[in-house]
C-alpha positions as CSV (number, residue, x, y, z in Angstrom):
1,M,35.8,-19.3,-37.6
2,E,32.1,-18.6,-38.2
3,T,31.3,-19.2,-34.6
4,A,34.1,-16.8,-33.5
5,L,32.9,-14.1,-35.9
6,C,29.3,-14.4,-34.6
7,T,30.6,-14.1,-31.0
8,L,32.6,-11.0,-31.8
9,S,29.6,-9.5,-33.7
10,A,27.3,-10.1,-30.8
11,L,29.8,-8.3,-28.5
12,A,29.8,-5.4,-30.9
13,L,33.5,-5.8,-31.7
14,T,33.0,-6.5,-35.4
15,Q,30.6,-5.3,-38.0
16,G,29.5,-6.8,-41.3
17,D,29.9,-4.5,-44.4
18,G,28.5,-6.7,-47.2
19,E,31.9,-8.0,-48.2
20,G,32.9,-9.5,-44.9
21,F,33.6,-8.4,-41.3
22,R,35.7,-5.5,-40.1
23,A,36.9,-4.7,-36.6
24,L,35.5,-1.6,-34.9
25,S,37.7,0.8,-33.1
26,P,38.0,0.2,-29.4
27,Q,36.3,3.5,-28.6
28,V,33.2,2.7,-30.7
29,A,33.0,-0.9,-29.6
30,M,33.3,0.1,-25.9
31,G,30.6,2.8,-26.3
32,M,28.2,0.3,-27.9
33,I,28.9,-2.3,-25.1
34,L,28.4,0.2,-22.4
35,A,25.2,1.5,-23.9
36,R,23.8,-2.0,-24.2
37,R,24.7,-2.8,-20.6
38,K,23.2,0.5,-19.4
39,A,19.9,-0.4,-21.2
40,E,20.0,-3.9,-19.6
41,L,20.5,-2.5,-16.1
42,A,17.7,0.0,-16.6
43,A,15.3,-2.8,-17.6
44,A,16.4,-4.9,-14.6
45,Q,15.9,-1.9,-12.3
46,Q,12.4,-1.4,-13.7
47,K,11.5,-5.1,-13.1
48,L,13.0,-4.8,-9.5
49,E,10.8,-1.8,-8.8
50,E,7.7,-3.5,-10.2
51,S,8.4,-6.5,-8.0
52,R,8.9,-4.3,-4.9
53,V,5.6,-2.4,-5.5
54,A,3.6,-5.6,-6.2
55,A,5.1,-7.3,-3.1
56,T,4.3,-4.3,-0.9
57,R,0.7,-4.2,-2.0
58,L,0.2,-7.9,-1.4
59,I,1.8,-7.8,2.1
60,A,-0.3,-4.8,3.0
61,E,-3.4,-6.7,2.0
62,C,-2.3,-9.6,4.2
63,S,-1.8,-7.3,7.2
64,D,-5.1,-5.4,6.8
65,L,-7.3,-8.3,6.0
66,I,-7.0,-10.6,9.0
67,P,-9.3,-13.7,8.5
68,A,-12.4,-13.6,10.6
69,V,-12.4,-17.3,11.0
70,D,-9.7,-19.8,11.9
71,D,-7.4,-20.4,9.1
72,P,-4.4,-22.8,9.3
73,E,-2.3,-20.4,7.2
74,F,-2.7,-17.5,9.7
75,E,-1.9,-17.2,13.4
76,R,-2.9,-14.1,15.3
77,L,-0.6,-12.7,18.0
78,H,-2.4,-10.2,20.3
79,D,0.2,-8.3,22.3
80,A,3.9,-7.5,22.6
81,R,4.6,-10.3,25.1
82,E,2.9,-12.9,22.9
83,I,4.8,-11.6,19.8
84,Q,8.1,-11.8,21.7
85,Q,7.5,-15.4,22.9
86,R,6.4,-16.5,19.4
87,L,9.4,-14.9,17.7
88,A,11.8,-16.7,20.1
89,A,10.1,-20.0,19.4
90,L,10.3,-19.5,15.6
91,A,14.0,-18.4,15.9
92,S,14.8,-21.6,17.8
93,E,13.3,-23.6,14.9
94,T,15.1,-21.8,12.1
95,V,17.8,-23.7,10.3
96,Q,18.7,-21.7,7.3
97,E,17.9,-17.9,7.2
98,I,16.1,-15.0,8.9
99,M,15.3,-11.9,6.9
100,T,14.2,-8.8,8.8
101,F,13.0,-5.3,8.1
102,A,13.6,-3.1,11.1
103,P,11.9,0.3,10.5
104,G,11.7,3.2,13.0
105,G,10.9,3.0,16.6
106,A,14.3,2.7,18.4
107,H,14.3,-0.1,21.0
108,S,15.6,0.4,24.6
109,A,19.2,-0.6,25.4
110,E,17.8,-3.3,27.6
111,D,15.6,-4.8,24.9
112,L,18.5,-4.8,22.5
113,A,20.8,-6.4,25.0
114,A,18.3,-9.1,25.7
115,S,18.1,-10.0,22.0
116,R,21.8,-10.7,21.7
117,E,21.8,-14.1,23.3
118,P,19.2,-15.6,20.8
119,N,21.0,-13.8,17.9
120,A,24.3,-15.3,19.0
121,A,22.6,-18.7,19.2
122,L,21.3,-18.4,15.7
123,L,24.6,-17.3,14.2
124,G,26.4,-20.1,16.2
125,R,24.2,-22.6,14.5
126,G,25.2,-21.3,11.1
127,V,21.9,-19.5,10.4
128,R,22.2,-16.7,7.9
129,V,20.9,-13.5,9.5
130,R,20.1,-10.5,7.2
131,T,18.6,-7.2,8.5
132,V,17.8,-3.9,6.9
133,Y,17.5,-0.9,9.2
134,V,16.3,2.6,8.4
135,E,19.2,5.1,8.3
136,S,17.5,7.3,11.0
137,G,18.1,4.4,13.4
138,L,21.8,5.1,13.2
139,K,21.3,8.3,15.2
140,H,20.2,6.2,18.2
141,Q,23.4,5.2,19.9
142,P,22.1,1.9,21.5
143,T,20.7,0.9,18.1
144,L,24.0,1.8,16.4
145,D,25.9,-0.2,19.0
146,H,23.6,-3.2,18.5
147,I,24.0,-3.0,14.8
148,G,27.8,-3.0,15.2
149,W,27.6,-6.0,17.5
150,L,25.4,-7.9,15.0
151,H,27.9,-7.1,12.2
152,A,30.8,-8.2,14.3
153,Q,29.1,-11.5,15.1
154,G,28.7,-12.3,11.4
155,A,25.2,-11.0,10.7
156,E,24.7,-9.1,7.5
157,V,23.4,-5.6,8.0
158,R,22.3,-3.0,5.5
159,T,20.6,0.4,5.8
160,A,17.9,2.0,3.7
161,A,16.4,5.5,3.7
162,G,12.9,4.0,4.3
163,L,11.2,0.6,4.7
164,P,7.7,-0.3,3.6
165,I,6.8,-2.5,6.5
166,R,8.1,-4.2,9.7
167,M,8.6,-7.9,8.7
168,I,10.5,-11.0,9.7
169,V,10.7,-14.0,7.3
170,F,11.9,-17.4,8.7
171,D,13.5,-20.0,6.4
172,R,11.4,-18.6,3.5
173,R,8.5,-20.6,4.8
174,L,6.6,-18.2,7.1
175,A,6.5,-14.5,7.8
176,V,5.5,-12.3,10.7
177,L,3.8,-9.0,9.9
178,P,2.1,-6.3,11.9
179,V,-1.7,-6.4,12.1
180,R,-1.7,-2.7,11.3
181,M,0.9,-1.0,9.1
182,S,0.9,2.1,11.3
183,D,1.2,0.4,14.8
184,A,3.4,-2.7,15.3
185,R,2.3,-2.9,18.9
186,A,-1.3,-3.6,17.9
187,G,-0.5,-7.2,17.3
188,A,0.9,-9.4,14.6
189,I,0.1,-12.3,12.3
190,V,2.2,-15.3,11.4
191,T,1.4,-16.4,7.9
192,R,2.4,-19.6,6.1
193,G,0.5,-18.7,3.0
194,E,2.8,-19.5,0.1
195,G,1.8,-16.4,-1.9
196,F,2.3,-14.0,1.0
197,V,5.6,-15.5,2.0
198,A,6.9,-15.4,-1.5
199,A,5.9,-11.8,-1.8
200,G,7.7,-11.0,1.5
201,V,10.9,-12.7,0.2
202,A,10.7,-10.8,-3.1
203,L,10.2,-7.5,-1.3
204,F,13.1,-8.2,1.0
205,E,15.4,-9.1,-1.8
206,A,14.4,-6.0,-3.8
207,V,15.1,-3.7,-0.9
208,W,18.3,-5.6,0.1
209,A,19.7,-5.2,-3.4
210,T,19.6,-1.4,-3.2
211,A,20.3,-0.9,0.5
212,S,23.7,0.3,1.7
213,P,26.1,-2.2,3.3
214,L,26.9,-1.2,6.9
215,A,30.6,-0.5,6.1
216,A,29.6,2.0,3.4
217,G,27.2,4.0,5.5
218,P,24.6,6.4,4.2
219,G,26.0,8.6,1.5
220,A,25.0,11.0,-1.3
221,D,24.3,10.0,-4.9
222,A,25.6,11.7,-8.0
223,S,23.1,14.6,-7.6
224,G,24.4,15.3,-4.1
225,L,21.2,13.9,-2.5
226,A,21.5,11.8,0.6
227,A,19.7,8.5,0.4
228,Q,17.1,9.7,2.9
229,E,16.5,12.9,0.8
230,A,16.1,10.8,-2.4
231,E,13.6,8.6,-0.6
232,V,11.6,11.6,0.6
233,L,11.4,13.0,-3.0
234,R,10.2,9.6,-4.3
235,L,7.5,9.3,-1.6
236,L,6.3,12.9,-2.2
237,A,6.1,12.3,-5.9
238,N,3.9,9.3,-5.1
239,G,1.5,11.5,-3.0
240,F,2.7,10.6,0.5
241,T,1.9,13.1,3.3
242,D,4.5,14.3,5.7
243,E,3.1,12.0,8.4
244,A,3.2,9.0,6.0
245,V,6.8,10.0,5.0
246,G,7.8,10.2,8.6
247,K,6.5,6.8,9.4
248,R,8.2,5.2,6.4
249,L,11.5,6.7,7.3
250,G,11.2,6.2,11.0
251,V,11.3,10.0,11.8
252,S,8.8,12.5,13.2
253,S,6.4,14.4,11.0
254,R,8.2,17.6,11.9
255,T,11.5,16.1,10.6
256,A,9.8,15.0,7.4
257,R,8.4,18.5,6.9
258,R,11.8,20.0,7.5
259,I,13.4,17.7,4.9
260,T,10.6,18.5,2.4
261,A,11.0,22.3,2.9
262,D,14.7,22.1,2.5
263,L,14.4,20.1,-0.8
264,M,11.8,22.5,-2.1
265,E,14.1,25.4,-1.4
266,R,17.0,23.7,-3.1
267,L,14.8,23.0,-6.1
268,G,13.4,26.5,-6.1
269,A,9.9,25.0,-6.1
270,A,6.8,26.7,-4.6
271,S,4.8,23.5,-4.3
272,R,5.3,19.8,-3.9
273,F,4.1,19.1,-7.4
274,A,6.6,21.7,-8.8
275,A,9.3,20.0,-6.7
276,G,8.5,16.7,-8.2
277,V,8.7,18.1,-11.8
278,R,12.0,19.9,-11.1
279,A,13.5,16.9,-9.4
280,V,12.8,14.9,-12.6
281,Q,14.1,17.7,-14.8
282,Q,17.4,17.9,-12.8
283,G,17.8,14.1,-12.7
284,W,17.1,13.8,-9.0
285,L,14.2,11.4,-9.8
286,P,13.9,9.1,-12.8
287,A,11.3,10.1,-15.4
288,E,8.3,7.7,-15.2
């Protein structure tokens, strides 16, 4: 009996009054449970965001600080052809899972078609394939067709308003990252460093958890903001320029400026700073 009362009390379904326990009304009990759950979810979201920020910073350092001497944990790839060949070799060795961030830069229909055979081979071996695309990529018909093909073959595909970096993680044991964050064609590195790979996995899982499943498609939140617009506001609030916003979302600087101007007009803000303040006041952005 005591154990049962303790359990009911922990669930906020009973309350002690000095003389014993009394049952709470369903409305009060449900309100308390929901409030507690909301607080737990907010705390979990905060930890998720902290993990995402920390992982992004660590991966950026990995990309920008290429070792000047030979290091068994790093392998330098110098051009697009070398990158393509190395990725094909790594994919052939993968036995469990591939995680990919695919931001911006729509590939040609020919390149996408050429990638189908190796992808089909991976999925045929039972390898789990998870990819996050930026939503702007859905406007490119060959990319949209390819995403649909991947989904139909059993790959898991989600979309996000923006992605922090181009990245592929193989079997959670090595990661391929661009040498320069701003130009994936400048070369890449393959890292086996345990810390860097763990950061890449943490970053992928954090983005994956909040990305939109393909079937759901990009939609608006409770404020009426599309996911891309919400991401623009978040980036502006963190001091990103239009050019940086465009690169993160996979759109042109002109498109980023247009989205920014539209958001400022809707918020009635004369400056980016004022837009950030009003976005928080109206619940479009969480208060820091």
